[in-house]
C-alpha positions in Angstrom: -59.5 257.3 -34.3 -55.9 256.4 -34.0 -54.9 253.6 -36.4 -52.4 252.3 -33.8 -55.1 252.1 -31.1 -56.7 248.7 -30.7 -60.5 248.5 -30.5 -60.0 247.1 -27.0 -58.0 250.1 -25.8 -60.5 252.7 -27.3 -63.5 250.9 -25.8 -65.0 252.2 -22.6 -64.2 250.0 -19.6 -66.8 247.6 -18.4 -65.2 246.8 -15.0 -62.8 248.2 -12.6 -59.0 247.2 -12.8 -57.9 244.3 -10.9 -56.2 246.2 -8.1 -59.2 248.3 -7.5 -61.3 245.1 -7.2 -58.8 243.5 -4.9 -58.6 246.6 -2.6 -62.4 246.8 -2.5 -63.0 243.1 -1.5 -59.9 243.1 1.0 -61.4 246.3 2.6 -64.8 244.6 2.8 -63.3 241.5 4.4 -61.2 243.3 6.9 -64.1 245.6 7.9 -66.3 242.5 8.5 -63.6 240.7 10.4 -62.9 243.7 12.5 -66.5 244.3 13.3 -67.1 240.6 14.2 -64.1 240.4 16.4 -65.2 243.5 18.4 -68.8 242.2 18.8 -67.9 238.7 19.8 -64.8 239.0 22.0 -67.0 239.7 25.0 -68.4 236.1 24.8 -64.9 234.6 25.3 -62.8 233.9 28.4 -59.7 235.9 29.0 -57.1 234.3 26.9 -59.2 234.0 23.8 -60.7 237.5 24.5 -57.2 239.0 24.7 -56.1 237.2 21.5 -59.1 238.6 19.7 -58.4 242.1 20.9 -54.8 241.8 19.7 -56.0 240.4 16.4 -58.4 243.3 16.1 -55.6 245.8 16.6 -53.3 243.9 14.2 -55.8 243.7 11.5 -56.7 247.3 12.1 -53.2 248.3 11.3 -53.3 246.3 8.2 -56.6 248.0 7.3 -54.9 251.3 7.8 -52.2 250.4 5.4 -54.8 249.0 2.9 -57.0 252.2 3.3 -53.9 254.4 2.6 -53.1 252.3 -0.5 -56.7 252.5 -1.6 -56.9 256.2 -1.3 -53.6 256.7 -3.2 -54.8 254.3 -5.9 -58.1 256.0 -6.2 -56.7 259.5 -6.4 -54.1 258.7 -8.9 -54.7 260.2 -12.3 -56.2 257.9 -14.9 -57.9 255.4 -12.4 -60.8 253.6 -13.9 -64.1 255.5 -13.1 -67.7 255.4 -14.4 -69.9 258.2 -15.2 -73.2 257.0 -13.9 -74.9 260.5 -14.6 -76.1 263.4 -12.6 -79.5 262.0 -11.4 -80.5 261.7 -7.8 -79.5 258.0 -7.6 -76.1 258.7 -9.2 -75.4 261.6 -6.7 -76.7 259.3 -3.9 -74.2 256.5 -4.9 -71.3 258.9 -5.1 -72.3 260.4 -1.8 -72.4 256.9 -0.2 -69.0 256.1 -1.5 -67.6 259.4 -0.1 -69.3 258.8 3.3 -67.9 255.3 3.5 -64.5 256.5 2.8 -64.8 259.3 5.3 -66.2 257.1 8.0 -63.7 254.4 7.5 -60.8 256.9 7.7 -62.3 258.3 10.9 -62.8 254.8 12.3 -59.1 254.0 11.7 -58.1 257.2 13.6 -60.6 256.3 16.4 -59.1 252.9 16.6 -55.7 254.3 17.4 -57.2 256.8 19.8 -59.4 254.3 21.5 -56.4 252.2 22.6 -54.3 255.2 23.5 -56.9 257.0 25.4 -57.4 253.8 27.4 -53.6 254.2 28.2 -52.6 251.1 26.5 -50.3 250.5 23.5 -51.5 249.3 20.3 -50.4 245.7 19.4 -49.3 244.8 15.9 -48.7 241.0 15.9 -47.0 241.2 19.2 -45.1 244.5 18.7 -46.2 247.2 21.1 -46.8 250.7 19.7 -47.1 253.1 22.6 -49.2 256.3 22.6 -47.2 259.3 21.3 -49.4 261.4 23.7 -49.5 261.5 27.5 -52.0 259.6 29.7 -55.7 260.3 29.4 -58.6 260.2 31.9 -61.1 257.3 32.1 -63.7 259.7 30.7 -61.7 260.4 27.6 -61.2 256.7 27.0 -64.9 255.9 27.5 -66.0 258.7 25.1 -63.5 257.8 22.4 -64.6 254.1 22.7 -68.3 255.0 22.4 -67.6 257.1 19.2 -65.5 254.3 17.8 -68.4 251.8 18.4 -71.0 254.2 16.9 -68.9 254.8 13.9 -68.4 251.0 13.4 -72.1 250.4 13.5 -72.7 253.2 11.0 -70.2 251.7 8.7 -71.7 248.3 8.9 -75.2 249.7 8.3 -74.1 251.8 5.3 -72.0 248.9 3.9 -75.1 246.8 4.1 -77.1 249.5 2.3 -74.3 249.6 -0.3 -74.3 245.8 -0.8 -78.1 245.9 -1.0 -77.9 248.6 -3.7 -75.5 246.5 -5.7 -77.8 243.6 -5.5 -80.7 245.8 -6.6 -78.6 246.9 -9.6 -77.8 243.3 -10.4 -81.0 241.5 -9.9 -83.7 244.2 -10.5 -82.1 246.9 -12.8 -79.7 244.4 -14.5 -77.3 247.2 -15.5 -74.0 245.6 -14.9 -73.0 247.9 -11.9 -72.2 244.9 -9.7 -70.2 243.1 -12.4 -67.9 246.1 -12.5 -66.5 245.1 -9.1 -66.6 241.2 -9.2 -63.2 239.5 -9.2 -62.2 237.1 -12.0 -63.1 239.5 -14.8 -60.4 240.2 -17.4 
């Protein structure tokens, strides 16, 4: 052991770094807000409905930036990671994380395409972002919207399973997996 190294620096990490934790919970919050906006805007009259759709697009663009930052942070060398083994459950957990990343990335792209295949610009807090493509048929818009909707529901179901697994780890297995991602840790 290096005599210059402190015991704290040589110890294995017990939690994720603060930025990873913040990015995780901000992503979870934005995904939930996006889903709720999309599922509820149909119950509101036109002015509120339009505001909710515009908020959905604006938050979607924020989610895009957050997702890009999260990917860059996760892929950087030396990020905090945990070796949970090679067993079936560990492989399933890694697979779930990869699937959530893949679906979220696809959902972001589908969000852009949904608006543009409906031949409308994206809105980012009042700023219009026109499609870089031409015009699309109603069928293309409909199909894209359906895929976007299916992907959203899939993300919510998998995120619910992810949360249930975290609670299982915390309350049944008592192995500290959930505590790794809780804010307020040093």
